[in-house]
Structure formats: C-alpha cells, structure tokens
N, C-alpha and C positions, 0 to 999 in steps of 0.2 A: 504493500500500500504506500501511496505517496500523498504529499500535501501540496496544495497549490491554490491559485485564485482564478475564478471565472472572469474572463475578459471579454467574452462575446457570446451572444445567443442569437441564432438564426434558425427558424423552423424547427425548434425543439432540440437542436444540436448545440451543445455547449463547447466553447473553446476554453481550455484550462491551461494556465502557464505555471510551471513549477519554479523552484528557486534558481534553477540553472537556465531559465528562460526557454526550456523545451515546451512545445505546445502539443496538446492532446485534444482530439475531437471525441466528445463523450456524451452519453445520455445518462440521466439520473435513474437510479433504481426505481422499479415500479412502486415500492413502498411509499415513496414521496407522495404519490397521488392519493393513496389511502389515508395518509396523514394530513391531507389538504395543505401540503407544503410544496412550494415551487422554488428551486434555487434561483438566485438572481445574479446578474452581473455584479461583480465586486465581492461576492461571497468567497470566504476561505473554505476550502473543501478538502476532504479525504477521498482519494479515488484509486482505482486499479486500472489495468489496461483497457477495461471495457466500460466502466461505469463510475459515476459519482456516487460515493457510498454514504457520505455524511457531510452536513453543512454545519460549520461552527456558529456559535452565537454571534449575532450581529451587533456592531457598535451603534448603528443607526440604519435607516432605510427610507427610501421614497417609494411611493406606489406608482406615481407617474411623473417621471420615467421610473421603471422598475430597476432600481439599483441600490446596492447596500455598501456600508462601510466607506462613507464619503467624508473627506475632510472639510470641503467647502463647496457651496453651490454658487456658481456665477450666474446671477439673474440678468440675462441679456435682453435689453429692450432697445428698440430703435428710436432715435429722436424724431424720425420722419419716415414715411413709406414703409410700414404703417406708422401713424402718429403715436407719440408716447402716451401711455395710459397709466395714470396713477392708481386707478382702480385695479388694473392688472398687476401693477407692481405690489400693491398692498396684499393682493390675493396670494401672489408668489411668496411674499415675506411671511405671511401667516403659515402657509403650508411648509415652507422650509424650516421656520422656527419650530414648528410642531414636531419635525423630524429630528430635532437636535443637531442640525447641521448649520455651520456658519454661513450666512449669506454675504455675497459681495455683489454690489449693483454695478453693472456695466452698461453704459449708454452708447450705442453704436450710431453710425451714419451722421455724426455731428457735422460733417461737411455739407450736408443738405440744408442746414439751418442758416438763416440770415443772422447777422450779429445780434439783432434785437431778440430774435427767437432763442438763440443760444443763451444770451444773458438771462432771459426770462426763465427758461427751463433750469438753468444752473441755480438761479435764486430760489426756485421752488424746491429743488433737491438739496439745498443747503440744510434744511431741517433734518433730513435723513442722516446727515454725516455724523451726528452725535452718536448714533448706534451702529451705523454700517459704513463700510468703505464704499465710496462712490467714485467710479472712474469713467471719464468721457473718452471715447475712442473713435477713430476713423481709419478704415483700411486704405483710404485715399491719401490722407495727410500723414498717416502713421502715428497719429496722436496717441501717446501713452501705451503703445504696444509693448515696449520694453517693460513698463510698469506691470502690465498684466502677466507677462512672462515671469517676472520676479515673484509675484504673489502666488503663481501656480506651481512654481518649481518645487519638486520634492513632495508634492501633495497629490491626493486623489481628488480630482475636481469633476464636477458635473455641470454642464451647461443647461440652464433652464430658462425658457423665455418664449415669447410669442413667435408664432410661425412668421417667417419673413424678416426677423430681426437681424439676420446676417450672422448667425452663430458659426456656420461652416466657413463663411468668408473670413470671419475673424480668426479662426484657427489657421486657415490656409495662409493668411497674411503673416502669421507669426512663425509658421513652419511650412514652407512650400512643399516639402516632401510628403505632407499628408495627402494633398490632392483630393480633398473631400468634395463631393458633388455639391454644386450650388445651382440655384435657379433664380430667375428674375421674379420680381413682384408681379402678381397678377393685378394690374391696375384696375381692371373691371370690378374685381372683388375687394380691392383695397387690402389684400392680405397675401401672404406668401404661399408658394406651393411647397408641399412636403418634399424635401430633398434627402432627408436621412430616414432610412427604413428600418433600422434596428439599433439596439443599444450596444455600444462597444467601448471598452476602455482602450485608449490609444496611448502609447508611450509619448511623452511630451515634456521636453526640457527637464529631465531627471525626475519626472513624476508621471502621473497618469491623468488623462482628461477624457471625459465621456461625451461624445457627440450623440445626441439622443433625438428620437422622433419628435416632430412638432406636437404641441399639446392641443387637444380638442376640448377637453373638459378639465376643469380645476375645481373639484368639489370638496366639501368639508365633512365627508362621511365619518371621519375618525376624530372630529373635534366637537367637544360639548360646549354649551353656552358658558359654563363655568370656566372652561379652559381658555376661551377666546381672548378675554382681556389680558390673560397672562402671556399671550403671544405678541403683545404690544409693549415693548420695553419702555417706550415713552409714557404710556399710560401707567405702568407699574411704578414709575418714579414718583408720581403724584397721588396714586391711589390710596396710600396710607393716610392721606389727609381727608379722605372721604368720611362723611358723618357715619355711614353704616358699614360695618364689616361685610365683605362679600358683595359690595356695590357692583351692579351690572354696568354702570356708567351709561344708562339709557334714560331713566326717568326719575331716579331717586333725588330727593332734596339734599342739598349739602354735598353734592358730588364734585370732587375736586377736578376731575377730568372735564366735566361739562363747564365748570368755571374757567378752566384754562382755554377751552375752545372759545368761550365768550370773550376772553381777553386776547384772542388771536395768538396764544402761546402754543396751541396745537392747531394745525391747519384745518379749516372747515372740511376740506375735501377728504382728508384722512379720517376725520371723525365720521363723516357721512359714509365712507366705505365701511367703517366699523359697524355702523348701524345696519347697513345693507347686509353684511356678512352675518350679523346677529340674527336678523330676520330670516335669512336663508337657512341658518342652522336650526332655528326655532321651528321652521316649517318642515324639516326633515322628519320622515317617519321613524319612530323609535325602532332600534334593533332588539330582537329577542333571541 
C-alpha cells in the first residue's frame, strides 16, 4: 500500500500522485458508495495498484468546487465583462469562510475600467481590506501578477469566482506552460462560457493551484441562521455591543450592527446582502 494525494478527477477516474511524484490512475473501492462517501481532489489517500483504499480526515473542504485540504481560496471577480458584483463577492466570502479556508479577493480585467470607475471600485473595496487581502490585476498590464505568484507559492490554492472572470487567463499569464483553455465572453448573455470541465490540482510556483469548473449555483444548504452572522468578521467585531445575546442583526432593538450601518461604518450594500442571505437560509426546507 502507498500514500498519496488526489490531483485530478475525470469521469470517475482519479489521478493520484505519491511522494516521488509518480502518478496513478485509480478508482475508489466500491465500499465508498455504500458509505455515501466520495473522494475529492486534494484528499490524502491510501491506495494499491488498482484502487483507492482509504481517505484521510480532511482539514477542510468545499462542495462546489469539490475539493479538500485547501490553504486558501482566490475569489476571482472581474471588474468588467461581467461587471463586478458585491452580492456575488459576499456570497463567495460566506461560503469560503464557512469552509474554514482563507479567502483572498482578486479583481481581474482592471484594464477595462476608466480611471473614475477604477477609483470608485477600489474605494468600495477598501472596506474589505480590514479582513481580507484585496489584489487588483490585469493580464494586459501585468498589474500585481508577481504579487499573486508570491501569495500562492508553496500553498494549495483554489480559484473560485464567477464564470467569465478570467481565472484561466490569469493562470496562463503567470505561467504560460499551463496553456489552460480560455474563451471569450458571450456578450449576448453578459457572462462567460465554461472553459474548465473538471477539477484538477496543477503544480504552480512551488505549490498547487486548482482550476475549477464555473459555478452555476452558490447555495447555503450547510449554513444555519445562527451561523450566518459568525461568517461576517466585521459584524463579529461589533456584535458584542448588541443589547441581546444571540442578536440576529435583523430586527432587534439595540443592535450594534444595525447602528453601524446607520452610521455608514458598515456599507449598506453589504448589510443588504446579509439580509438577503438570511432570508434565503430562512426559506430553506429543514433537513431531516
């Protein structure tokens, strides 16, 4: 028996790499199906010449993309084409924070913005810099590409972001040998075409990076109403001043979060997104 890490999954066939960088094409034992367990890219496994035998306990995991044992998630959003969305950014942050993975915000296609548009977007994102690293980049001007290489080096990274944000183009610009498939924006739809078809860990500047399929649904099935506010670090900092313990920050009198929104210390749009996500989770059917 050997130990290794899953680095690719295509059509039920797993590619596992061992400590000597040898690669094996394997399928998991049938018992995994009966245990309702499916190995994920990023899993550390025990295997033999034919099969994956055992999956080690995970440090963390994401459901979509299906990947485990990640050091940080690069949340990639385009400044334009498609337009930047703070609702989508907050949704990604909630999901990544819930998985116990460090988020890094990367804004692509900054070369498409006018100076005024760039200044406005950067001003709005200044608020997020208290809790997250925010990097503005362009594959045309090469803005901050070396900085992204530095923060990904030696780590297992996953790219998460809207379809058409230029994730594959970003990777190609930092390492041309990757030659990942890219495609143009569908202007009629205002969104990108899916160019990445599977989850795969790729060697990248002394670490690993996962280029993952575009997202179609970002749902909060594993997040409770009680957990939601804890996934907002900026809310947590002031929540201790709320009048009531366990304040939902929705309607209670004496809520410090609501007071900070009124004082414009928390952006209205971020709080509105919180209320939107709160109602979305509240409307979910309970699991039994």
